[in-house]
N, C-alpha and C positions, 0 to 999 in steps of 0.2 A: 654618961658623958662619952662622946666619941674621941678616940685617940687622934692626936695631931698627926697630920701627914707630913712627911719630910719632903722638902723641895729638892729636886735634883740640883747638885752643884757642879756636875761634870762640865756642862756647857759654859757656865760663867768662868770656871777655872781654865778651860781651854781658851776662851776669849782673852782672859787675862795673860796667859802664857804667850799668846800671839802678840798682844799689845806690848809686852815686855821686850820683844825683839825689835820693835819698830825703830827705836832710837839708834840701833846699830846700823840700820840701812837708810835712815831718813836723809842723811846728807851725802850718801854714797852716789857716785856717778860712774857709769861705764864709759871708759875711754878707749878709743882705738889705739893700738900700739904700732907705730909706723916701721919699726925695725927690731932686730933681734936684741940689740943692746938695751933698748927701752924695755923690752919684754924681760930680759935678764934682771934689770933693776927692779921691776915690779915683782917678779918672783922672789928675788932676794929680800925684798921688803915684806914678804908674806902676803902679797895681794892676790886675791882670787883671780884666775885667768881662764878665759874661754877661747876656743878656736872655732872658726867656721870654715867650711870649704864648699866651693862651687866647682865641681869637676868639669863643667862646660867651659870654664876659663883656664883649664889646665891642658897639658899635652901628654898623651900616653907615652910611656917610656920605650915601647917597642912598636914595630909596624903592625902588629896584630892586636894591640891594645884597643879595645873599642872606644869610640868617642865618649867622653864622660857626660852624663846627664843628671847625675845625682848631686844633691846638696845635703849638707849635714853639719853637725857641730858637736862639741863635747866640752866638758869642764876639764881643765888640765889638773890632774892630781899629781902623780909622780912625774918627775921630769929629770933631765940630765943636761948639764951644760959642760961642754968640753973646753979645754984651754983656748981653742981657736974661736970660741963663742958660738959654736954650733949647738943649737937647742934641739933636743929630742924628747918626745913624749908619745904615749901610746894609750890605747884603750882595748879592752877585751870584753866581749859580752856573748852570752848564750842567746840564741834566738831560734827561730824555726824557718827553714827554707820554704820555697814556693810549693814544694811537694809535701810539706808538713813534717818533714824529718828534722830532728834537732841538729843544729850546727853551732860551731863556735867561730866567731869572727875576731881576728886580730887586726887592729888598725895602727899604723906607725907613721908618725910625722917627724921629719927632720928638716930643720930650717937653718941654713948657713948664714954667716955674717953678711954676705952680699945680697940676702933676701931671696935666695933660691929655696923653694919649699918642695920637698919630696914627700909624697903620700903613697903608702903601700897598704893593700888589703889582702889578707890571707883568710880563706874560709876552709874550715876543717869539718868533715862529717864526724858525728859522734856515734858511739863512744870511743872509736879507735883512733881518733885524730888523723884521719886520712885526708890529705890535702885535696880539696875539690877545685879550688880556683885561687889564682894569685894575679893581681894586677897592680901596676904602679904608675903614678903620674908625676910630672914636674909642673909646679905652679910658681907664681911670683907672690911673695908676701905683700899683702895689701890689695891683691887682685883675686886670684883663685883661693888663696888662704888668707884669712884675716885673724888677728889676735886682738883680744880686748881684756882690759883689767878693770877691776872695781876699786875705785879710790874713795 
């Protein structure tokens, strides 16, 4: 008599785990946040928030800042809200420059209660953290910078 073969259960378990999370997001909607106070309320309620940026809609902060052509986005993790309702959040990531050398990029967003959004990027060469470039732009919330929360 031949021994019974065991059927793999990894795939069904993975599918079951995925299905178990569906009710959490089934009714969730992503809503644009029109101002900092609405963003503050969403964050204070523990709602996940994302930000997008279109630098072509923003103005360089100096005469030598190149015109923006980059678009991007991030999920807001850590954030800071000051008493005047200024919202700040940042992102840091390791990546590789055009020359193949490792770099670290720091991105900082600051949005004031009047809807002025400032974005700054700092790129450091690794491993010494030597500053390679720094640029900053000013945008308008709802135009160059947009915030979204999942409800």
